N, C-alpha and C positions, 0 to 999 in steps of 0.2 A: 658461327659454328659450321655451317655448310662449307664455307671456304676452307676452313681448317681440315674438314673431313676429306674433301676432294683434292686438296693441294698435293699430298703424297702421290696420288694416282696420276695427277697431271705431270709430276716430275719424272715418273718412270714410264709414262706413255710413249715417248720416243723410242726407248729401249724395247718395249713390248712390240711396237710396230716393226722395228728392225728384225726382231726375233721371228715375228710372224712372216715377214717377207723372205728372210734368208734361211729360216729353219723349218717352220711349220708348213709353209706352202710347198717347198721341195719334197718334204717327206710325204705330204698328202698327195702330191702329183704322182710320185713313184708308186704309192699304194694303189691309186686309181688306175694307172696304166698296167699294173700287175694283174688287174682283173679284166683286162681288155686284150683282144687280138689286135695288135697294132704293128704292122709291118709295112713300111712305105713302099716296098717292092711288090707287095701283094695287097693293094688297097681293097680289092673286092672281097677279101676275107676278114677285113677289119670289123670289129664289133665287140659286144660284151661276151666275155669268155667265162666269167665266174671263176671257179677254182681250177679250170682246165690247165692253165700254165703251171700251177703248183703240182697237179697230178702228173703232168708230163715230166716235171723236174724230179719228182720223187720216185716215179715208177718206170719211166721210159727213157731216161737220160743218164747213162752210165758215166758220161764225162762230168756231170755235176758231182757225183760222189767221188770220182777220181780227183777232181780239182779241190774238193773239200778236204779229202784226206791229205793231199799234198800241202794244202794251206795249213792244216794243223801241224804237220811235220815241220814245215818251214818255220812257223811261229815258235814251236817248242825248241827247236835246235838253235835258231837265231837268238831268241831272247835269253835262253839259258847261257849260251856262250858269251853273248854281249854283256850280260850281268857279271859273269865270272871275271872276264878280262877287264871290264870297266872298273870293277871293285879293286882288282889288283893294281891297275894303273892309278886309281885314285889314292890308294894307300901309299904307293911309291912317290907320287908327286906331292903328297901331303907332308913328306919328310923334308927336313932342311938339308940341302946339299948345294954345292957350287953348280950354277947353271940351271937352277930349278925353274926360273922364269922361262928359259928357252925350252926346257923339257915340257913344261905345261903348254906352251904355244904349239909345239910339235904334236903333242897328244891331242889337243883340241882342234887342230887345223882341219882334219878331214870332215868334221861336222859342218864347217862353213862352206863346203863344196856342194853344189847342187847335185841332184840325183843323176841328171842327164850327163853332166860333166864327169861325174864319178864313173858312170858306165863307159864314157868315151875313153877315159884313162885306162880302164881295165880291158876294154876291147883291144887297145894297142898292146897292152902287156900280155894278153892271152892270144894274140894273133899267131896262128900257126906258122906264118911265113917270116914275120919280123919281130915277134914277141920274145918273151923271156925263155920259152921252151926251145925256140930256134937257137937262141944264144947258148943254152945248155947243151943242145945236141952238137953244136960245133966244138964244145969242150969234151965231147965224148959221153955226155950224160943224157940218156934217153934217145929217142929216135926223132929225126927231123920231120916236120910237118904235123906234130902232135896237136890235135884240136880238142882241148878239154871241154869246150862248150858244145861240140858236136858229138861227143862220146857219151852214151847213156850211163856209163859206169863212173864218169868223172864230172858230169855237168852239175850235179847237185853240190858237190864239194867246191867246185869253182864258184858257184853262186854264193855259197855260204861265206867263203873267204872274202869275196868282193863286198858283200853286205856288212861283214864284220868290220872291215876297214872304215866304213861310213858310220856304223852304229855304235861301236864301242865308245867313242868320245862322248856320246850322249849320256851314258851311264857314268862315265868318269867325271863329267862336269857336275851332274846332280849329286853324286855321292861325295865328291870333294867338297862341295859347298856345305853339305851336312856334316862332314867330318870336321870342318873348321869351326862348327858351332858346339862341338863337344867340349865341356869344361876340362881343362888340363888337370884340375884338382882330382878328378876321378881316377885318372891314370896314376897320379902320384900316390893317392891313397891305396890303389891296388898294388903298386910296387912296394909300398911299405908293408903291406900284408903278405908279401912274398909271392904274388901272382906272377906266373910266367908270361911271356909275350903272347902266347896262344890264348892263355886264360884271360888276359886283358882284352884281347880281340873278341872272344866269344861272350864275355860278361859285361864289357863296357861298350865296345865299338858297335857290334852287331845290334844290340837292343836299341841304341840311339839311331841306327840307320834303318830300323824296321819300316817306318812310314815312308821314307824316301825310296826304299827298295820296292815296297808294294806299289806306290804310285808310279815310279819309273817303269817297272815291269808291265803294269797295266797299260800305260800310255804306249810303250814300245810294242806290246803285243797287238794293240789295235792298229798301230801304224804298219807293222810288219804284215798283218793280215791283209791290209789294204794296199800293200806294196804292188805297184804296177810298173812304174817307170824303169826300175833296174832290170827286172826279169824280162819285160817286154823288149827293152833295148838290147839285152845280151843274147837272149835265146828265142824271144817271141813265143814262149811257152813250149818250145820243142826241146829235144827231138821227140817226135811222136806224142806230143801233148804231155810229156813226162814232167815238165816244170810249169804246167798251167795251174795257176791259183784261181780261186773263185772270182776275185775282182777282175783278173785278166780274162776269164771266161765271160764275165759280164760285158767287158769292153768288146770282145769279139762278137757277141750276140747283138748288142745295141749299136755299136759304132760300125763294125765291119759288115754285119749281116742286116743291119737296119731293122732288127726284130726287137723293137722297143718294148713290146708287151712282155715277151719272155725274159728279156734283159731286166726289166723292172721286177719281175717275180724273183729272179735270182738275187737282185739287190735287196729285196725285202727279206729273203731267207738269210742273207749274210748279216743284215742289220739285226734280226732277231737272235741269231746265233751269238753275235758280239754282245748284245744287250744281256742275254741270259748269262753268259760266262763272266761278264764284267761284274754283274750283281753278285753272282755266286762267289767269285774270287774275293770281292770286297767283304762279303759276309764271312767267309771261311778264314780270311786273313786277319779279321778284326781290325781293319784299318782305323787309325785314330785312337786305338787303345794301347796303353802301355803295359797291359797285363801280359 
């Protein structure tokens, strides 16, 4: 009986060990350092700080609030547009037409490109000397030397378009997979009842896509909130910190300034924000319920 009692725990023990090493320990370390003054460039100041890092973050650091507001704006705009465009593409490539396989491959291909390679492509496209705007200026459209990444009025739009190119296929893939699982009988029954194309979409398609939409938007929101590679490579958070997200600010503090204590406090704040809104989103959206 003892062997039977301990056997299940022995089987899951390797997984628990891996989770402790790669999940629990890193989180614990970040929480620990968030309570410390730990800056390798000023070792004489290192030591226990208590909540001083969090007090500085909340009351004495306007860049924290600026980066947090921009992060929220970035997530809202990106996830909303990616969901809308991804749903449209999924509906299109779900139809039967000549060349559908090629169309699907073209739609999904940007998702296979790494983030750094994506930014490399768009840096070339948006280059003020050799990019697309230079070509347009030679045709008499716009002015030569236009730098959309260096202009505070256009940098956000340029970043949004760049990330849309990479992010839309994610929604298209997930939503297309769920679309193909919807029974055709439901559409046939709705057609017999005289339902219009729009009514079939709102009464049959969307309810079946509910869980896929909730899960994909949550995953993508977390990923976009933690997006560093694209923004760092394209703008570095500029101009004038205008495109600095919270994770990018963490990287500046911890990696560039070697202020690991304050960087850890920022990380804990970001983690708690994501955790709170993820739980709230799942509760309000009633994920897993068909009601």
